[in-house]
N, C-alpha and C positions, 0 to 999 in steps of 0.2 A: 519371791521370784525376782526381786530387784526392780520391780516396776514402781517408779516414784514420781510420775508426772500424771497430770490430767490434761486431756486434749479435748477440744471441741471440734466437731467436724462440720464443715459448711459446704453445701452443694454449690457447684458452679454452673453457670448457664451452658457451658459446653459439655456437661455430663460428668465432669471430673469433680474432685473434692479438694478442699483446702483444710488442712489440719493445723489448728492453732493451739500451742501449749498455753494453758491458762493458769496452771497451778503446779507446784511441785512440793513433795514432802521433804522436810528437813528435820534433822535431829535437833535437840536443844542447843547443841554446839554449832548449828547451822551447816552440818554436813549433809550434802545431797545424797540420797540413797539410790537414785536412778541408776540402773545397770550395775549397782554395787551390792545392794542388799544390806542386811544388818547381821551382826553376830549376836545370837541370843544370849541373855543373861543366864537362862536355865535351859539345859538341853535334856530332852526326854526322848529316849529311843522308843520306836514303835515295835514293841515286842508282840510277836504273833500269838503268844500264849497269855497275853494280858487278859484279865477277867473282863467280862461284859458288865461293867458296873457304872457306866456313865449315861447321863441322859442323851437321848438321840436328838441331835440338833441338825439344822439345815435340811438336806435331803437324805440324811442317813436313816436307815430302817434297821430294827433289831433282827438278829438271826431268828429264824422260825422257832417258836417255843420260848423265846426270851422277851422281856419287856425293856431291857436296856441294851446299850451299844458298847462296843469295845473302843475306847478312846483314851489311852493313857495320857496323852498331852492335855486333853481337857480336864481330866481328873487332877493332874498336877497343878494346872492353872487355878482350879477351884480351891485346892489346898493352900495356895499362896495368897489368896485374897484375904483381906482382914475380916 
């Protein structure tokens, strides 16, 4: 999404808040990704007809009657791991 900073929020006595940027993500070449994002090395399209063959992670739940989820990006990532 291009979000590349970390902010801490401090309440003020007048009811407002102060946001202080405390960290930012950089590439190994020191390129700031904030509001820019990254170009992925591997692009995996999200095909509607992809098989439900991935473990369900985060808040995903399988389709009724199945034990696995449809997640072609996760499956490709797992294939690329050593």
